[in-house]
C-alpha positions in Angstrom: -2.0 7.1 -12.0 -1.3 10.3 -13.8 -3.3 12.4 -11.2 -1.2 10.9 -8.4 2.0 11.6 -10.2 0.9 15.2 -10.9 0.0 15.7 -7.3 3.6 14.8 -6.2 5.2 16.6 -9.1 3.3 19.9 -8.5 4.8 20.2 -5.0 8.3 19.3 -6.1 8.4 16.2 -4.0 11.7 14.3 -4.3 9.9 10.9 -3.9 6.3 9.9 -4.3 4.2 8.7 -1.5 4.9 5.0 -2.1 8.6 5.3 -2.2 8.7 7.6 0.9 7.7 4.7 3.2 10.0 2.2 1.5 13.1 4.4 2.1 12.7 4.4 5.8 14.3 0.9 6.4 17.5 1.4 4.4 18.0 4.9 5.8 17.6 3.6 9.3 21.1 2.0 8.9 22.8 5.1 7.6 25.1 6.9 10.0 24.0 10.5 10.3 20.9 12.3 9.1 19.0 11.7 5.8 16.3 14.1 4.4 13.9 14.0 1.6 10.9 16.0 0.5 7.4 14.5 0.3 4.0 15.9 -0.7 2.0 14.1 2.0 2.4 12.1 5.2 0.7 8.8 4.6 -0.4 6.2 7.2 2.0 3.7 5.6 4.9 6.1 6.2 3.9 6.8 9.8 3.6 3.0 10.5 7.0 2.2 8.9 8.6 5.0 10.9 7.2 3.8 14.2 7.9 0.2 13.6 11.5 0.9 12.6 11.9 3.3 15.4 11.1 0.5 17.8 13.4 -1.9 16.1 16.4 0.3 15.3 16.0 3.3 17.6 15.9 5.9 14.8 14.8 9.4 15.4 12.7 11.3 12.8 10.8 14.5 12.4 8.7 16.3 9.8 9.3 19.9 8.8 6.2 21.5 7.2 7.2 23.7 4.3 3.7 24.4 2.9 0.3 22.8 2.9 1.4 19.8 0.7 5.2 20.0 1.2 7.1 18.3 4.0 10.8 17.4 4.6 11.3 14.1 6.5 14.5 13.8 8.5 15.7 10.4 9.7 18.6 10.0 12.1 19.9 6.5 11.4 21.3 4.0 13.8 24.0 1.9 12.1 24.3 -1.6 13.7 27.9 -2.1 12.6 
């Protein structure tokens, strides 16, 4: 557990790899663009992004900052 924390901490990730995929759903309902820094792109994150893209028509992209540093941008689609 400590090793996984240190991996995310060393690359100044705003959220860890487990929270990164859980934030996709609530951010899909936010008007405008949301961004957060992550240290890796996991298969869970990619799966959540694609499923929610199909359900809520979000747009997303990754910006690679360095080898283990990415910024994920999510353009939400509020249903209201």
